N, C-alpha and C positions, 0 to 999 in steps of 0.2 A: 613575455610575448605570447599571444594566443596562437596555439598550434593546431587546434582542431575546432571544427564547427559541429556541434551536436544538435540533433533535432529531437525534441521531446514532445510527444503527444500527451495532452492532458484531457482525459475523458471526464466530462461533467457538464452540467448546465450552468455556465458561468453567470454569476450575479454579483455585481460590484458592491452590493450592500452587505454581502456576507464576508465577515472577517476571514474565514478560512479560505475563501477563494482568492482574495487579495493576497493573503499570506502565502498561498501556493506559488504565485508569481514571484513574490519577493524572496522566498526561500530558495528558489531556483537561481535567482540573481546572486544571492549570498554564496551559494555553493560554487557557482561558476567563477565568481571572483576569487574564492578561496583556492580553487583548484587551477586557476589561471586558464580557464577554458572558455570558449565562446559557445554559449548555449542559446539556441532559439527554441521557443516553445509555442505550441498551437493548441488552443482549446477546441475540442471536438464534442459536439452535443451527443447525448446518449443515443438519441434516435438515429443520428448520422453514423455513429460508430457501430451500431447494430447492423447496418447495411454493408459494413466493410467486409471484403473478402480477406482471408489471411494475408494474401500478397500485398494488400493495401497498407499493412503495417510495416512492410519492408522499408518504406521510405523514412521510418523513424528509428532512432537509436535506442529509445526507451519509451515506456508508457507509464504514466502516472494516472491512476483512477482516483479522482478527487472526491472529497466529501460532498454530500448532498446539500440541500434537497434536490432530488432528481425529478425532471418533468415526466420521464417514463422509466420508473424503477424496474418495471417488468423486463426491460431489455438488459439490465446489468448482469444477470446470471449468465446469459449467453455470451456476452462480451468478455466477461472474466474467464469463462471456460475456454473460449477461443484463444485468449492470451496465454493461458496456462499450457496450451498445447504447442506454443511457439517458444523459441529460445530467447526472444527479446526480453531484456531486463524490465521488470514490472514492479511498481510500488503501489500498494493500495492503502489509503488512509481514511479513517472515519468509518461511517456506518456501512460502507461497501464491503467491509469484512464479513458482515452477515450474509451478503449475497454470494461471496466466495465460498463460505462454509456450506450454504444451501446447495450450491452447485456441486460441491464434493459429495454431499449426501446423496444427491440424485445420480451422479456419475458412477459412484461406487455402490449404489443400492444399499445404503447404510440404515435405511429406515423402512423395512418391509412392512412393519405393523402400523405405520403412520403415527408414531408417537411424537410428542413435543420434545425436541432435542436442544432447542435454542430458546432462551428466554426472550421476552420482549425487551426493548431498550430500557435499561435500568436508570437512565438519566432522562428527566422530563424536559420537554420543550427544546429550545435551541440554546439553552444555557450551557456553559462549560464548567466541568468539575475537575478538580485536581486529583490526579492519580499518581501513585508511586510505582515506578518500574523496577522490577527485580530481575536483572538479566540472568539467564539460565545457561545459554550456550557460551562457549569460550569466546567466540567472535563478538557476541554482544556484551559480554563482561568487559572486553577490551574497548568496545565502542563507547560504552558509558563510563569508562574509567575517568575521563576528564569532563564529563557532562552531567548536569543535574538530573537525577532520576525522576524529578517531578515533571509530569506532562499534563496537558489540558485535553479534555475529551468531552464530546457531547453525545458519545455513544458508548455503551458498555453492555456487553452480552454475556450471559452465563451459559457455558456449554455443559450439557449434562455429562456425567462421568462416563457413561457407556459410549458416548460420541467421541469424547477425548481419547479414550482407549482405542477405538476403531481407527481414528484419524492418525494417531501417532504411531500406530503399528507399522504402516508402510507408506503413508501419504504425506504427512507433514512433520516438521520439527517445530517444537516450541522453543522460540528464541528468548522469550522473557515472559514473566508473569506480572500481574499487578499485586497491590498490597491486599487484595481480596483472595489471593492465591489462585487466580484464574488466568488462563492463557491470555496474554495481551499483545504479543508479537509472534506471528507464526510465519514459517517459510515452507515452500513446496519442495519436497525432496526431488532429487534428480533434475533440478533446474538451475541454470547459471545464477539467476537472481529473480526470485519471485517472493516478495515479502509483503505481508499485510499486518496492519495494526489498526485498532479501533480508535486510538487517540489521534490528535492532529499535530505531528511534529513540526509542521510548518509555522505554527503559531508561536512556538518558542524559539524559532530560528531568528538570528539577528545578523546584521552586517559584520559585526565583530566576532560573533560566535555562531557560525552556521551550524545547523543541526547535523550531527554525525550520521544519522540514518539517511538523510537526504543527500549529503555529499558522497556517502558510500554508494547510494543508488546511482548517482551521476558517474562516479568513478567506475562502477561496474559496466556502464554503457561504453566507456572507452576501451575496456578490456575485450568485450564481445566484439566491438567494431574492429579492433586490431586483429582479433582472431579471424574474423571474416575476410579481412583484407589480405591475410596471409594463407 
């Protein structure tokens, strides 16, 4: 029996012709069914989300920043920065990981000399490539224990070593690498749940086998909601 109604904001410029957008909706349905929760989700365009005040997000239990393409990618860095300063559980998938990293570089003044610290997208066009996930943290080793490590991605970025060193010192944790030995899943330190990956876990989610990263995100919203109610 459904015991909770959760509200999830999906930030992105929804286009029904994009597989990753349709898969985002379906993956939420898969996880809701798996966890026996009632989940309502609402797509919010990037230009609308950019005008939100922090209090506007209080009506939601979680926020998912969906893959692009984005009508106004310029707005994403500010949106993601605002979300990182709140306690609301947040999941970033796809190329928005790059905007997250760029926001951290600016916020922590990690590039005073204006050097190139992030490569261009190493996957061309809108095609998807298979990547292999190598879990690093204890939590993600457990998460992928019964799930295939092969994921689909249309975005892959190489972070320069000096940037990785600066970020992992006090800002982020690397939850998993890819088979190129580069960070693939990262999380924000000192945050209840703020996870970013450049692949699209929603695409490999199915009704019979919901993606563990997505249902863990949904599960985290119930924990934070319960804490707020008490």
